A tleap script that builds the chain and sets N, CA, C and O, in Angstrom:
source leaprc.protein.ff14SB
mol = sequence {
  NMET CYS ARG ASN ILE THR THR LEU ARG GLY
  LEU GLU PRO ALA ALA THR ASP GLU GLU ILE
  THR ALA ALA ALA LEU GLN PHE VAL ARG LYS
  VAL THR GLY VAL THR LYS VAL SER ASP ALA
  THR ARG ASP PRO VAL GLU ARG ALA THR ALA
  GLU ILE ALA ASP ILE VAL THR ARG LEU LEU
  ASP GLU LEU PRO GLU ARG ARG GLN PRO PRO
  LYS THR VAL PRO PRO LEU ARG ARG ALA GLU
  VAL GLN ALA ARG ILE ALA GLN ARG ILE LYS
  ASP ARG GLU GLU HIE GLU ARG MET HIE GLU
  LEU GLY ILE ALA HIE SER CHIE
}
set mol.1.N position { 5.027 15.502 5.839 }
set mol.1.CA position { 6.430 15.702 6.181 }
set mol.1.C position { 6.523 16.144 7.627 }
set mol.1.O position { 5.743 16.976 8.090 }
set mol.2.N position { 7.459 15.594 8.314 }
set mol.2.CA position { 7.688 15.977 9.699 }
set mol.2.C position { 8.193 17.416 9.724 }
set mol.2.O position { 9.157 17.749 9.035 }
set mol.3.N position { 7.558 18.251 10.500 }
set mol.3.CA position { 7.943 19.662 10.484 }
set mol.3.C position { 9.324 19.896 11.084 }
set mol.3.O position { 9.878 20.983 10.920 }
set mol.4.N position { 9.900 18.907 11.776 }
set mol.4.CA position { 11.225 19.070 12.369 }
set mol.4.C position { 12.351 18.727 11.408 }
set mol.4.O position { 13.521 18.952 11.720 }
set mol.5.N position { 12.019 18.194 10.259 }
set mol.5.CA position { 13.049 17.873 9.280 }
set mol.5.C position { 13.183 19.071 8.347 }
set mol.5.O position { 12.218 19.480 7.702 }
set mol.6.N position { 14.374 19.620 8.285 }
set mol.6.CA position { 14.632 20.828 7.510 }
set mol.6.C position { 15.102 20.469 6.109 }
set mol.6.O position { 15.761 19.447 5.913 }
set mol.7.N position { 14.767 21.301 5.144 }
set mol.7.CA position { 15.241 21.118 3.778 }
set mol.7.C position { 16.755 21.282 3.747 }
set mol.7.O position { 17.287 22.285 4.221 }
set mol.8.N position { 17.441 20.297 3.190 }
set mol.8.CA position { 18.904 20.323 3.143 }
set mol.8.C position { 19.434 20.657 1.745 }
set mol.8.O position { 20.593 21.044 1.600 }
set mol.9.N position { 18.611 20.512 0.739 }
set mol.9.CA position { 19.048 20.792 -0.632 }
set mol.9.C position { 19.171 22.298 -0.835 }
set mol.9.O position { 18.257 23.056 -0.512 }
set mol.10.N position { 20.297 22.716 -1.366 }
set mol.10.CA position { 20.499 24.121 -1.699 }
set mol.10.C position { 21.154 24.949 -0.615 }
set mol.10.O position { 21.250 26.170 -0.736 }
set mol.11.N position { 21.605 24.297 0.446 }
set mol.11.CA position { 22.277 25.050 1.513 }
set mol.11.C position { 23.639 25.530 1.048 }
set mol.11.O position { 24.293 24.876 0.235 }
set mol.12.N position { 24.061 26.667 1.563 }
set mol.12.CA position { 25.408 27.199 1.328 }
set mol.12.C position { 26.048 27.457 2.670 }
set mol.12.O position { 25.552 28.315 3.400 }
set mol.13.N position { 27.106 26.785 3.045 }
set mol.13.CA position { 27.693 25.652 2.335 }
set mol.13.C position { 26.758 24.448 2.354 }
set mol.13.O position { 25.773 24.414 3.092 }
set mol.14.N position { 27.087 23.473 1.530 }
set mol.14.CA position { 26.242 22.284 1.376 }
set mol.14.C position { 26.030 21.577 2.715 }
set mol.14.O position { 26.823 21.720 3.646 }
set mol.15.N position { 24.946 20.816 2.786 }
set mol.15.CA position { 24.619 20.067 3.999 }
set mol.15.C position { 25.785 19.163 4.392 }
set mol.15.O position { 26.398 18.509 3.548 }
set mol.16.N position { 26.071 19.143 5.672 }
set mol.16.CA position { 27.150 18.305 6.178 }
set mol.16.C position { 26.633 16.899 6.459 }
set mol.16.O position { 25.425 16.670 6.519 }
set mol.17.N position { 27.560 15.963 6.631 }
set mol.17.CA position { 27.178 14.597 7.001 }
set mol.17.C position { 26.400 14.606 8.310 }
set mol.17.O position { 25.441 13.850 8.468 }
set mol.18.N position { 26.805 15.453 9.247 }
set mol.18.CA position { 26.132 15.542 10.538 }
set mol.18.C position { 24.685 16.017 10.374 }
set mol.18.O position { 23.783 15.499 11.033 }
set mol.19.N position { 24.464 16.993 9.502 }
set mol.19.CA position { 23.105 17.496 9.265 }
set mol.19.C position { 22.238 16.438 8.587 }
set mol.19.O position { 21.062 16.284 8.917 }
set mol.20.N position { 22.821 15.718 7.644 }
set mol.20.CA position { 22.083 14.668 6.949 }
set mol.20.C position { 21.735 13.545 7.917 }
set mol.20.O position { 20.615 13.036 7.896 }
set mol.21.N position { 22.678 13.156 8.760 }
set mol.21.CA position { 22.419 12.102 9.744 }
set mol.21.C position { 21.362 12.541 10.751 }
set mol.21.O position { 20.512 11.738 11.136 }
set mol.22.N position { 21.400 13.794 11.183 }
set mol.22.CA position { 20.393 14.303 12.122 }
set mol.22.C position { 19.001 14.251 11.499 }
set mol.22.O position { 18.037 13.881 12.168 }
set mol.23.N position { 18.891 14.617 10.229 }
set mol.23.CA position { 17.590 14.559 9.545 }
set mol.23.C position { 17.132 13.112 9.400 }
set mol.23.O position { 15.952 12.812 9.580 }
set mol.24.N position { 18.061 12.214 9.075 }
set mol.24.CA position { 17.717 10.791 8.943 }
set mol.24.C position { 17.235 10.231 10.277 }
set mol.24.O position { 16.250 9.494 10.318 }
set mol.25.N position { 17.917 10.570 11.365 }
set mol.25.CA position { 17.504 10.101 12.684 }
set mol.25.C position { 16.126 10.649 13.040 }
set mol.25.O position { 15.296 9.927 13.594 }
set mol.26.N position { 15.878 11.908 12.729 }
set mol.26.CA position { 14.572 12.500 13.010 }
set mol.26.C position { 13.476 11.758 12.245 }
set mol.26.O position { 12.396 11.512 12.782 }
set mol.27.N position { 13.753 11.407 11.000 }
set mol.27.CA position { 12.796 10.658 10.193 }
set mol.27.C position { 12.539 9.283 10.805 }
set mol.27.O position { 11.387 8.867 10.935 }
set mol.28.N position { 13.596 8.583 11.178 }
set mol.28.CA position { 13.457 7.253 11.778 }
set mol.28.C position { 12.660 7.340 13.072 }
set mol.28.O position { 11.773 6.520 13.310 }
set mol.29.N position { 12.967 8.319 13.903 }
set mol.29.CA position { 12.243 8.486 15.158 }
set mol.29.C position { 10.767 8.767 14.908 }
set mol.29.O position { 9.905 8.259 15.625 }
set mol.30.N position { 10.477 9.568 13.900 }
set mol.30.CA position { 9.093 9.929 13.597 }
set mol.30.C position { 8.296 8.717 13.126 }
set mol.30.O position { 7.198 8.468 13.625 }
set mol.31.N position { 8.837 7.961 12.167 }
set mol.31.CA position { 8.066 6.852 11.598 }
set mol.31.C position { 7.975 5.656 12.548 }
set mol.31.O position { 7.051 4.851 12.432 }
set mol.32.N position { 8.917 5.527 13.484 }
set mol.32.CA position { 8.878 4.390 14.404 }
set mol.32.C position { 8.219 4.724 15.731 }
set mol.32.O position { 7.774 3.825 16.445 }
set mol.33.N position { 8.152 5.997 16.066 }
set mol.33.CA position { 7.621 6.385 17.367 }
set mol.33.C position { 8.631 6.213 18.484 }
set mol.33.O position { 8.279 6.345 19.657 }
set mol.34.N position { 9.881 5.920 18.144 }
set mol.34.CA position { 10.945 5.776 19.140 }
set mol.34.C position { 11.431 7.173 19.488 }
set mol.34.O position { 12.066 7.836 18.668 }
set mol.35.N position { 11.133 7.625 20.709 }
set mol.35.CA position { 11.558 8.958 21.108 }
set mol.35.C position { 12.916 8.934 21.796 }
set mol.35.O position { 13.694 9.881 21.681 }
set mol.36.N position { 13.197 7.850 22.509 }
set mol.36.CA position { 14.502 7.680 23.145 }
set mol.36.C position { 15.053 6.330 22.741 }
set mol.36.O position { 14.374 5.311 22.872 }
set mol.37.N position { 16.273 6.318 22.254 }
set mol.37.CA position { 16.890 5.071 21.838 }
set mol.37.C position { 17.308 4.294 23.089 }
set mol.37.O position { 17.985 4.823 23.970 }
set mol.38.N position { 16.891 3.040 23.143 }
set mol.38.CA position { 17.236 2.167 24.270 }
set mol.38.C position { 18.133 1.048 23.767 }
set mol.38.O position { 18.419 0.969 22.572 }
set mol.39.N position { 18.574 0.191 24.662 }
set mol.39.CA position { 19.387 -0.954 24.258 }
set mol.39.C position { 18.621 -1.833 23.267 }
set mol.39.O position { 19.211 -2.392 22.342 }
set mol.40.N position { 17.310 -1.952 23.463 }
set mol.40.CA position { 16.485 -2.799 22.602 }
set mol.40.C position { 16.297 -2.214 21.202 }
set mol.40.O position { 16.105 -2.961 20.243 }
set mol.41.N position { 16.351 -0.877 21.076 }
set mol.41.CA position { 16.098 -0.237 19.776 }
set mol.41.C position { 17.357 0.311 19.104 }
set mol.41.O position { 17.324 0.685 17.932 }
set mol.42.N position { 18.458 0.358 19.842 }
set mol.42.CA position { 19.679 1.024 19.344 }
set mol.42.C position { 20.141 0.495 17.981 }
set mol.42.O position { 20.299 1.277 17.044 }
set mol.43.N position { 20.358 -0.808 17.858 }
set mol.43.CA position { 20.916 -1.350 16.609 }
set mol.43.C position { 20.019 -1.096 15.398 }
set mol.43.O position { 20.505 -0.592 14.386 }
set mol.44.N position { 18.717 -1.430 15.465 }
set mol.44.CA position { 17.893 -1.169 14.275 }
set mol.44.C position { 17.755 0.321 13.945 }
set mol.44.O position { 17.720 0.695 12.773 }
set mol.45.N position { 17.678 1.165 14.965 }
set mol.45.CA position { 17.558 2.602 14.718 }
set mol.45.C position { 18.848 3.136 14.094 }
set mol.45.O position { 18.791 3.910 13.138 }
set mol.46.N position { 19.996 2.741 14.613 }
set mol.46.CA position { 21.271 3.212 14.055 }
set mol.46.C position { 21.478 2.701 12.636 }
set mol.46.O position { 21.971 3.432 11.776 }
set mol.47.N position { 21.100 1.442 12.387 }
set mol.47.CA position { 21.244 0.866 11.043 }
set mol.47.C position { 20.338 1.607 10.055 }
set mol.47.O position { 20.782 1.976 8.967 }
set mol.48.N position { 19.080 1.826 10.425 }
set mol.48.CA position { 18.150 2.530 9.543 }
set mol.48.C position { 18.606 3.968 9.297 }
set mol.48.O position { 18.532 4.465 8.174 }
set mol.49.N position { 19.073 4.627 10.346 }
set mol.49.CA position { 19.547 6.003 10.212 }
set mol.49.C position { 20.718 6.077 9.235 }
set mol.49.O position { 20.759 6.965 8.384 }
set mol.50.N position { 21.666 5.153 9.349 }
set mol.50.CA position { 22.828 5.139 8.449 }
set mol.50.C position { 22.394 4.892 7.001 }
set mol.50.O position { 22.888 5.543 6.080 }
set mol.51.N position { 21.474 3.955 6.809 }
set mol.51.CA position { 21.011 3.658 5.451 }
set mol.51.C position { 20.280 4.851 4.847 }
set mol.51.O position { 20.500 5.192 3.685 }
set mol.52.N position { 19.421 5.480 5.621 }
set mol.52.CA position { 18.678 6.640 5.120 }
set mol.52.C position { 19.628 7.801 4.848 }
set mol.52.O position { 19.463 8.506 3.853 }
set mol.53.N position { 20.615 8.014 5.712 }
set mol.53.CA position { 21.595 9.083 5.494 }
set mol.53.C position { 22.362 8.846 4.195 }
set mol.53.O position { 22.625 9.791 3.451 }
set mol.54.N position { 22.721 7.593 3.916 }
set mol.54.CA position { 23.413 7.272 2.655 }
set mol.54.C position { 22.523 7.585 1.454 }
set mol.54.O position { 22.979 8.157 0.464 }
set mol.55.N position { 21.257 7.207 1.551 }
set mol.55.CA position { 20.314 7.461 0.460 }
set mol.55.C position { 20.142 8.967 0.244 }
set mol.55.O position { 20.152 9.437 -0.894 }
set mol.56.N position { 19.986 9.717 1.326 }
set mol.56.CA position { 19.801 11.167 1.219 }
set mol.56.C position { 21.056 11.826 0.629 }
set mol.56.O position { 20.951 12.736 -0.193 }
set mol.57.N position { 22.225 11.371 1.042 }
set mol.57.CA position { 23.471 11.919 0.497 }
set mol.57.C position { 23.523 11.724 -1.011 }
set mol.57.O position { 23.835 12.657 -1.751 }
set mol.58.N position { 23.219 10.513 -1.466 }
set mol.58.CA position { 23.217 10.242 -2.914 }
set mol.58.C position { 22.157 11.092 -3.617 }
set mol.58.O position { 22.410 11.647 -4.686 }
set mol.59.N position { 20.981 11.192 -3.017 }
set mol.59.CA position { 19.905 11.966 -3.614 }
set mol.59.C position { 20.301 13.429 -3.769 }
set mol.59.O position { 20.101 14.015 -4.832 }
set mol.60.N position { 20.860 14.023 -2.715 }
set mol.60.CA position { 21.271 15.429 -2.785 }
set mol.60.C position { 22.354 15.640 -3.839 }
set mol.60.O position { 22.383 16.676 -4.504 }
set mol.61.N position { 23.251 14.654 -3.994 }
set mol.61.CA position { 24.307 14.744 -5.011 }
set mol.61.C position { 23.737 14.679 -6.427 }
set mol.61.O position { 24.276 15.294 -7.348 }
set mol.62.N position { 22.645 13.931 -6.598 }
set mol.62.CA position { 22.087 13.708 -7.933 }
set mol.62.C position { 21.104 14.794 -8.371 }
set mol.62.O position { 20.891 14.983 -9.569 }
set mol.63.N position { 20.513 15.499 -7.430 }
set mol.63.CA position { 19.522 16.526 -7.801 }
set mol.63.C position { 20.208 17.777 -8.350 }
set mol.63.O position { 21.338 18.087 -7.973 }
set mol.64.N position { 19.517 18.496 -9.244 }
set mol.64.CA position { 20.102 19.747 -9.745 }
set mol.64.C position { 20.117 20.802 -8.635 }
set mol.64.O position { 19.414 20.682 -7.632 }
set mol.65.N position { 20.924 21.822 -8.839 }
set mol.65.CA position { 21.021 22.920 -7.877 }
set mol.65.C position { 19.672 23.614 -7.749 }
set mol.65.O position { 18.891 23.660 -8.699 }
set mol.66.N position { 19.411 24.149 -6.572 }
set mol.66.CA position { 18.205 24.957 -6.355 }
set mol.66.C position { 18.457 26.371 -6.848 }
set mol.66.O position { 19.590 26.852 -6.842 }
set mol.67.N position { 17.418 27.013 -7.261 }
set mol.67.CA position { 17.555 28.405 -7.689 }
set mol.67.C position { 17.669 29.341 -6.504 }
set mol.67.O position { 18.329 30.378 -6.574 }
set mol.68.N position { 17.008 28.959 -5.396 }
set mol.68.CA position { 17.056 29.773 -4.181 }
set mol.68.C position { 17.335 28.856 -3.003 }
set mol.68.O position { 16.912 27.700 -3.003 }
set mol.69.N position { 18.039 29.355 -2.008 }
set mol.69.CA position { 18.296 28.518 -0.832 }
set mol.69.C position { 17.003 28.262 -0.058 }
set mol.69.O position { 16.032 29.003 -0.214 }
set mol.70.N position { 16.983 27.219 0.774 }
set mol.70.CA position { 15.787 26.962 1.585 }
set mol.70.C position { 15.491 28.142 2.506 }
set mol.70.O position { 16.390 28.901 2.869 }
set mol.71.N position { 14.220 28.285 2.880 }
set mol.71.CA position { 13.806 29.418 3.708 }
set mol.71.C position { 14.182 29.243 5.176 }
set mol.71.O position { 14.327 30.226 5.901 }
set mol.72.N position { 14.337 28.011 5.609 }
set mol.72.CA position { 14.663 27.765 7.018 }
set mol.72.C position { 16.116 27.340 7.168 }
set mol.72.O position { 16.693 26.705 6.285 }
set mol.73.N position { 16.680 27.702 8.290 }
set mol.73.CA position { 18.060 27.333 8.601 }
set mol.73.C position { 18.029 26.001 9.352 }
set mol.73.O position { 17.270 25.859 10.310 }
set mol.74.N position { 18.837 25.025 8.937 }
set mol.74.CA position { 18.856 23.748 9.646 }
set mol.74.C position { 19.213 23.949 11.120 }
set mol.74.O position { 20.005 24.829 11.456 }
set mol.75.N position { 18.631 23.136 11.990 }
set mol.75.CA position { 18.880 23.293 13.426 }
set mol.75.C position { 20.359 23.308 13.804 }
set mol.75.O position { 20.768 24.094 14.659 }
set mol.76.N position { 21.154 22.460 13.185 }
set mol.76.CA position { 22.568 22.389 13.568 }
set mol.76.C position { 23.347 23.645 13.188 }
set mol.76.O position { 24.500 23.804 13.587 }
set mol.77.N position { 22.730 24.527 12.427 }
set mol.77.CA position { 23.375 25.796 12.074 }
set mol.77.C position { 22.875 26.951 12.934 }
set mol.77.O position { 23.311 28.087 12.751 }
set mol.78.N position { 21.971 26.680 13.863 }
set mol.78.CA position { 21.422 27.729 14.725 }
set mol.78.C position { 22.238 27.827 16.010 }
set mol.78.O position { 22.582 26.814 16.619 }
set mol.79.N position { 22.540 29.047 16.410 }
set mol.79.CA position { 23.375 29.289 17.589 }
set mol.79.C position { 22.777 28.681 18.853 }
set mol.79.O position { 23.499 28.098 19.661 }
set mol.80.N position { 21.462 28.811 19.028 }
set mol.80.CA position { 20.842 28.296 20.251 }
set mol.80.C position { 20.914 26.767 20.321 }
set mol.80.O position { 21.028 26.200 21.408 }
set mol.81.N position { 20.849 26.110 19.179 }
set mol.81.CA position { 20.966 24.650 19.159 }
set mol.81.C position { 22.404 24.249 19.466 }
set mol.81.O position { 22.637 23.308 20.226 }
set mol.82.N position { 23.355 24.945 18.888 }
set mol.82.CA position { 24.766 24.656 19.167 }
set mol.82.C position { 25.073 24.841 20.654 }
set mol.82.O position { 25.845 24.074 21.230 }
set mol.83.N position { 24.473 25.851 21.269 }
set mol.83.CA position { 24.672 26.087 22.704 }
set mol.83.C position { 24.099 24.934 23.521 }
set mol.83.O position { 24.721 24.495 24.489 }
set mol.84.N position { 22.910 24.435 23.141 }
set mol.84.CA position { 22.305 23.298 23.855 }
set mol.84.C position { 23.156 22.047 23.708 }
set mol.84.O position { 23.338 21.300 24.669 }
set mol.85.N position { 23.676 21.815 22.511 }
set mol.85.CA position { 24.533 20.648 22.275 }
set mol.85.C position { 25.791 20.752 23.122 }
set mol.85.O position { 26.197 19.775 23.752 }
set mol.86.N position { 26.413 21.927 23.144 }
set mol.86.CA position { 27.621 22.129 23.947 }
set mol.86.C position { 27.341 21.889 25.425 }
set mol.86.O position { 28.168 21.298 26.121 }
set mol.87.N position { 26.181 22.341 25.917 }
set mol.87.CA position { 25.823 22.139 27.321 }
set mol.87.C position { 25.617 20.661 27.620 }
set mol.87.O position { 26.054 20.170 28.661 }
set mol.88.N position { 24.948 19.945 26.707 }
set mol.88.CA position { 24.741 18.499 26.894 }
set mol.88.C position { 26.073 17.762 26.957 }
set mol.88.O position { 26.252 16.869 27.785 }
set mol.89.N position { 27.003 18.131 26.087 }
set mol.89.CA position { 28.325 17.489 26.084 }
set mol.89.C position { 29.033 17.772 27.400 }
set mol.89.O position { 29.623 16.874 28.001 }
set mol.90.N position { 28.972 19.017 27.844 }
set mol.90.CA position { 29.602 19.398 29.115 }
set mol.90.C position { 28.987 18.614 30.276 }
set mol.90.O position { 29.705 18.091 31.128 }
set mol.91.N position { 27.644 18.535 30.304 }
set mol.91.CA position { 26.962 17.797 31.365 }
set mol.91.C position { 27.328 16.311 31.333 }
set mol.91.O position { 27.553 15.705 32.381 }
set mol.92.N position { 27.388 15.726 30.138 }
set mol.92.CA position { 27.726 14.313 29.996 }
set mol.92.C position { 29.152 14.057 30.480 }
set mol.92.O position { 29.410 13.074 31.174 }
set mol.93.N position { 30.075 14.945 30.112 }
set mol.93.CA position { 31.462 14.786 30.553 }
set mol.93.C position { 31.568 14.892 32.070 }
set mol.93.O position { 32.313 14.137 32.695 }
set mol.94.N position { 30.832 15.820 32.661 }
set mol.94.CA position { 30.827 15.973 34.112 }
set mol.94.C position { 30.237 14.732 34.772 }
set mol.94.O position { 30.751 14.270 35.791 }
set mol.95.N position { 29.186 14.200 34.213 }
set mol.95.CA position { 28.554 12.991 34.745 }
set mol.95.C position { 29.534 11.809 34.703 }
set mol.95.O position { 29.669 11.065 35.674 }
set mol.96.N position { 30.209 11.654 33.568 }
set mol.96.CA position { 31.191 10.573 33.442 }
set mol.96.C position { 32.338 10.755 34.424 }
set mol.96.O position { 32.835 9.783 34.992 }
set mol.97.N position { 32.758 12.000 34.623 }
set mol.97.CA position { 33.834 12.277 35.575 }
set mol.97.C position { 33.413 11.873 36.991 }
set mol.97.O position { 34.214 11.321 37.745 }
set mol.98.N position { 32.160 12.148 37.349 }
set mol.98.CA position { 31.655 11.757 38.662 }
set mol.98.C position { 31.682 10.238 38.826 }
set mol.98.O position { 32.001 9.734 39.903 }
set mol.99.N position { 31.352 9.519 37.773 }
set mol.99.CA position { 31.435 8.053 37.817 }
set mol.99.C position { 32.872 7.600 38.031 }
set mol.99.O position { 33.147 6.735 38.862 }
set mol.100.N position { 33.775 8.193 37.277 }
set mol.100.CA position { 35.192 7.817 37.377 }
set mol.100.C position { 35.746 8.063 38.772 }
set mol.100.O position { 36.557 7.283 39.271 }
set mol.101.N position { 35.311 9.140 39.394 }
set mol.101.CA position { 35.804 9.501 40.734 }
set mol.101.C position { 35.015 8.826 41.850 }
set mol.101.O position { 35.373 8.937 43.023 }
set mol.102.N position { 33.947 8.131 41.487 }
set mol.102.CA position { 33.127 7.461 42.482 }
set mol.102.C position { 32.298 8.410 43.325 }
set mol.102.O position { 31.953 8.089 44.462 }
set mol.103.N position { 31.978 9.568 42.785 }
set mol.103.CA position { 31.186 10.564 43.506 }
set mol.103.C position { 29.704 10.209 43.358 }
set mol.103.O position { 29.207 9.965 42.259 }
set mol.104.N position { 29.016 10.189 44.509 }
set mol.104.CA position { 27.583 9.895 44.479 }
set mol.104.C position { 26.840 11.009 43.753 }
set mol.104.O position { 27.138 12.190 43.928 }
set mol.105.N position { 25.874 10.616 42.940 }
set mol.105.CA position { 25.069 11.580 42.202 }
set mol.105.C position { 23.774 10.919 41.772 }
set mol.105.O position { 23.619 9.704 41.897 }
set mol.106.N position { 22.844 11.717 41.264 }
set mol.106.CA position { 21.564 11.155 40.812 }
set mol.106.C position { 21.578 10.945 39.316 }
set mol.106.O position { 22.363 11.567 38.601 }
set mol.107.N position { 20.723 10.080 38.848 }
set mol.107.CA position { 20.590 9.813 37.402 }
set mol.107.C position { 19.287 10.314 36.917 }
set mol.107.O position { 18.980 10.188 35.731 }
savepdb mol mol.pdb
quit
């Protein structure tokens, strides 16, 4: 098992679609060796991720409740991860704004 994939069964509140999709993407990246999605890999990676997320959603719905919650907190529920995501969004928006304004910048 990939150590970066967190147990989603038994979370309170239940795992979100975003958490399930993140775990599915991590699985796809691990088994394919695709670390960065490119134009050449985007469609198959996104399709596989969606299919695996659907399967995991059904699986979690069908399994019985856990007696105890998982020992680890999923990454998307950790404050430091949320801060990194917020910073990436801010940086991406700033980058797009620079493009819109025609401001020279590096990539």
